[in-house]
C-alpha positions as CSV (number, residue, x, y, z in Angstrom):
1,M,-14.9,-9.3,2.6
2,T,-14.6,-10.6,6.1
3,I,-18.1,-9.5,7.2
4,A,-21.2,-11.4,6.0
5,D,-23.3,-9.4,3.6
6,D,-26.3,-9.3,5.8
7,G,-26.6,-5.5,6.3
8,N,-25.7,-5.8,10.0
9,F,-23.7,-2.7,10.9
10,S,-23.4,-3.8,14.5
11,K,-20.5,-6.0,13.5
12,L,-18.4,-3.0,12.4
13,V,-15.3,-2.4,14.5
14,H,-13.5,0.5,12.9
15,L,-16.5,2.4,11.5
16,K,-19.4,4.1,13.1
17,T,-22.7,4.6,11.2
18,Q,-25.6,6.9,11.9
19,H,-28.8,7.5,9.9
20,R,-30.0,11.1,9.4
21,E,-33.3,10.5,7.5
22,S,-32.1,9.3,4.1
23,I,-28.4,10.1,4.7
24,L,-26.0,7.6,6.1
25,I,-23.1,9.1,8.1
26,V,-20.1,6.8,7.9
27,T,-17.3,7.7,10.4
28,L,-13.7,6.4,10.4
29,N,-13.1,5.3,14.0
30,R,-9.4,4.6,14.5
31,P,-8.4,8.0,15.9
32,E,-5.6,6.6,18.0
33,Y,-4.0,5.5,14.7
34,N,-5.0,8.7,12.8
35,N,-7.6,6.5,11.1
36,A,-5.0,4.5,9.2
37,L,-6.5,2.1,6.8
38,N,-5.7,-1.4,8.0
39,M,-7.3,-4.4,6.1
40,K,-10.2,-4.6,8.6
41,L,-11.2,-0.9,8.1
42,R,-11.0,-1.2,4.3
43,D,-13.1,-4.4,4.4
44,E,-15.7,-2.5,6.5
45,L,-15.8,0.4,4.1
46,E,-16.2,-1.9,1.2
47,Y,-19.0,-3.7,3.1
48,V,-20.9,-0.6,3.9
49,F,-20.7,0.8,0.4
50,S,-21.6,-2.5,-1.2
51,T,-24.6,-3.3,1.1
52,T,-26.2,0.2,0.9
53,K,-26.0,0.8,-2.9
54,S,-29.3,-1.0,-3.5
55,N,-31.0,0.2,-0.3
56,D,-33.6,2.7,-1.4
57,Q,-33.8,4.0,2.2
58,I,-30.3,5.4,1.9
59,C,-29.9,8.1,-0.7
60,G,-26.4,9.3,0.1
61,I,-23.3,9.0,2.3
62,V,-21.4,11.5,4.4
63,L,-17.9,10.2,5.0
64,N,-16.0,11.7,7.9
65,A,-13.7,10.8,10.7
66,E,-13.2,10.8,14.5
67,G,-10.2,12.6,16.0
68,K,-8.0,15.3,14.5
69,N,-7.1,13.7,11.2
70,F,-9.3,12.4,8.4
71,C,-6.9,9.5,7.4
72,A,-3.2,9.0,7.4
73,G,-3.3,6.4,4.6
74,Y,-2.7,2.7,4.8
75,D,-1.5,1.3,8.1
76,L,2.2,1.0,7.3
77,E,2.9,-1.1,10.4
78,E,0.5,-3.7,9.1
79,V,1.9,-3.4,5.6
80,I,5.4,-4.1,6.9
81,Q,4.3,-6.9,9.2
82,T,2.4,-8.6,6.4
83,N,5.3,-8.3,4.0
84,L,3.2,-6.0,1.8
85,D,0.2,-8.3,1.7
86,S,-1.9,-5.6,3.2
87,F,-1.2,-3.4,0.1
88,R,-2.5,-6.2,-2.1
89,H,-5.6,-7.1,0.0
90,R,-8.7,-6.7,-2.1
91,I,-7.1,-3.6,-3.7
92,L,-9.3,-3.6,-6.8
93,E,-12.5,-4.6,-5.1
94,Y,-12.2,-2.0,-2.4
95,H,-11.3,0.9,-4.6
96,Y,-13.9,0.1,-7.2
97,E,-16.7,-0.2,-4.6
98,I,-16.0,3.2,-3.2
99,Y,-15.5,5.0,-6.5
100,S,-18.4,3.4,-8.3
101,Y,-21.0,3.9,-5.5
102,P,-24.2,5.0,-7.4
103,K,-25.4,7.6,-4.9
104,P,-23.9,10.9,-3.8
105,V,-20.9,10.7,-1.5
106,I,-19.8,13.8,0.5
107,A,-16.3,13.5,2.0
108,L,-15.6,15.8,4.9
109,L,-11.9,16.3,5.5
110,K,-9.9,17.6,8.4
111,G,-6.3,17.5,9.6
112,F,-4.0,15.2,7.7
113,C,-5.3,13.4,4.6
114,S,-2.5,11.4,3.2
115,A,-1.7,8.6,0.6
116,G,-4.5,6.0,0.8
117,G,-6.5,8.5,2.9
118,F,-6.2,11.0,0.0
119,D,-7.5,8.3,-2.3
120,L,-10.3,7.5,0.0
121,A,-11.3,11.2,0.1
122,L,-11.5,11.1,-3.7
123,C,-14.5,8.8,-3.6
124,G,-16.4,12.0,-2.7
125,D,-18.6,13.4,-5.4
126,Y,-18.4,16.6,-3.4
127,I,-15.4,17.1,-1.1
128,I,-15.5,19.6,1.8
129,A,-12.3,20.4,3.7
130,E,-11.9,22.3,7.0
131,K,-9.5,25.2,6.8
132,K,-6.4,23.5,8.3
133,T,-6.7,20.3,6.2
134,I,-3.4,19.2,4.5
135,L,-3.7,16.8,1.6
136,F,-0.6,14.7,0.8
137,R,0.3,11.9,-1.6
138,P,3.9,10.9,-0.5
139,E,4.2,7.5,-2.2
140,I,6.6,8.7,-4.8
141,R,9.1,9.6,-2.0
142,F,9.6,5.9,-1.2
143,N,9.3,4.6,-4.7
144,G,5.7,3.6,-4.1
145,P,3.2,3.7,-7.0
146,P,0.6,6.5,-6.3
147,L,-2.9,5.9,-7.7
148,I,-3.5,8.1,-10.7
149,T,-7.0,7.0,-11.6
150,S,-8.6,8.3,-8.5
151,L,-7.1,11.8,-8.8
152,A,-7.5,12.0,-12.6
153,R,-11.3,11.6,-12.1
154,K,-11.2,14.9,-10.3
155,V,-8.6,17.0,-12.1
156,G,-7.7,15.2,-15.3
157,P,-4.7,13.0,-16.1
158,S,-2.2,15.7,-16.8
159,K,-2.8,17.6,-13.6
160,A,-3.0,14.4,-11.6
161,L,0.4,13.4,-12.9
162,S,2.1,16.7,-12.1
163,I,0.7,16.7,-8.6
164,T,1.8,13.2,-8.1
165,L,5.3,13.7,-9.3
166,K,5.9,16.7,-7.1
167,G,4.9,14.7,-4.0
168,D,4.4,17.8,-1.9
169,P,1.8,18.6,0.7
170,I,-1.2,20.5,-0.6
171,S,-3.0,23.2,1.3
172,V,-6.8,23.5,1.0
173,S,-6.5,26.7,-1.0
174,Q,-4.3,24.9,-3.5
175,A,-6.7,21.9,-3.5
176,L,-9.7,24.2,-4.1
177,E,-7.9,26.0,-7.0
178,W,-6.9,22.8,-8.6
179,G,-10.4,21.2,-8.3
180,I,-9.4,18.5,-5.9
181,I,-11.9,19.7,-3.3
182,D,-15.1,21.5,-3.9
183,E,-15.4,23.7,-0.8
184,I,-13.5,25.0,2.2
185,D,-15.8,24.9,5.2
186,T,-15.7,27.7,7.7
187,S,-18.9,26.9,9.6
188,E,-19.2,26.1,13.3
189,N,-20.5,22.6,12.6
190,P,-18.9,21.1,9.5
191,L,-20.7,17.8,9.8
192,E,-24.1,19.5,9.8
193,H,-23.1,21.4,6.8
194,A,-22.0,18.2,5.0
195,I,-25.3,16.6,5.8
196,K,-27.1,19.5,4.3
197,V,-25.0,19.2,1.1
198,A,-25.7,15.5,1.0
199,T,-29.4,16.0,1.4
200,K,-29.4,18.5,-1.5
201,L,-27.4,16.3,-3.8
202,S,-29.4,13.2,-3.1
203,Q,-32.9,14.7,-3.4
204,W,-33.2,13.7,-7.1
205,N,-34.4,10.5,-8.7
206,L,-32.0,7.8,-7.6
207,D,-32.0,6.1,-11.0
208,L,-31.1,9.4,-12.6
209,I,-28.3,10.0,-10.1
210,R,-27.0,6.4,-10.8
211,A,-27.0,7.1,-14.6
212,E,-25.2,10.4,-14.2
213,K,-22.5,8.9,-12.0
214,D,-22.1,6.0,-14.4
215,I,-21.6,8.6,-17.2
216,A,-19.1,10.6,-15.3
217,N,-17.2,7.5,-14.2
218,N,-17.0,5.7,-17.5
219,L,-17.5,7.8,-20.6
220,F,-14.6,10.3,-20.4
221,H,-11.6,8.4,-19.1
222,G,-12.6,4.9,-20.1
223,N,-14.1,2.2,-17.9
224,L,-13.5,2.8,-14.2
225,H,-13.1,-0.9,-13.3
226,E,-10.7,-1.6,-16.2
227,N,-8.7,1.5,-15.5
228,L,-8.2,0.5,-11.9
229,R,-7.4,-3.1,-12.8
230,R,-4.8,-2.1,-15.3
231,E,-3.2,0.4,-12.9
232,F,-3.0,-2.2,-10.1
233,D,-1.5,-4.7,-12.5
234,L,1.2,-2.2,-13.3
235,F,1.7,-1.6,-9.5
236,A,2.6,-5.3,-9.1
237,K,6.2,-5.1,-10.3
238,F,7.0,-2.2,-7.9
239,L,5.6,-4.2,-4.9
240,E,7.7,-7.2,-6.0
241,D,10.9,-5.2,-6.0
242,P,12.8,-6.2,-2.8
243,S,14.0,-2.6,-2.4
244,F,10.5,-1.3,-2.1
245,L,9.9,-2.9,1.4
246,E,13.2,-1.5,2.6
247,N,12.3,2.0,1.4
248,L,8.9,1.8,3.0
249,K,10.4,0.8,6.3
250,K,12.7,3.8,6.2
251,Y,9.8,6.1,5.3
252,A,7.6,4.6,8.1
253,G,10.4,5.1,10.6
254,N,10.8,8.7,9.7
255,I,7.1,9.3,10.0
256,R,7.0,7.7,13.5
257,Q,9.8,10.0,14.6
258,K,8.0,13.1,13.3
259,V,4.7,12.1,15.0
260,S,6.4,11.2,18.3
């Protein structure tokens, strides 16, 4: 990671943090880019998750976002500028850190939640989505390899595969029916509701919570770290295909036109 592991959150650039008693609110803070995940933001998320997992003063995380959208996925402009190196940057370390976090994580979604943003949301042990949230994993549309491990942890491998191969936007009602999210929020203050949920889920013995998460992560679908490593190893040949970058450029161009 690019930040020294000294627990100093004042060094964060693309994240905001706030303590509410034992709950840490972590807020994506690139709203002008729809909170797209550049390397710096992913490093900061990895840093916050890794440095708080052994801090007994923090019993849970609420993950939310500034602006209208939770997260538009990886920063495709950076991916193209770095000739795909951004895709490869700490890909295993980052994903394993957020998925293996030993305390309750509540993800609060809104607006657009796409691709890598969808995968980030899936680090939530309890996922709350506002009514107008749209979830989307479009990677299959530009011959990109979508991450199955993250979604399979929520809905099982067969359902994860069918959702991935369709490549269609998913409404919150569909997401709730399929078990991707846990709740559709209709309250006046979604963040306060998410904090209440986080407080409830994190009230138990932290060692017991850690054990339960370890069981859920590793006993039913194999070892989480090994599954992610093997999946990213399989991804390598797709990223090395020269046509992938060209397909990605076309897709990114289409997205820019739609946004503008």
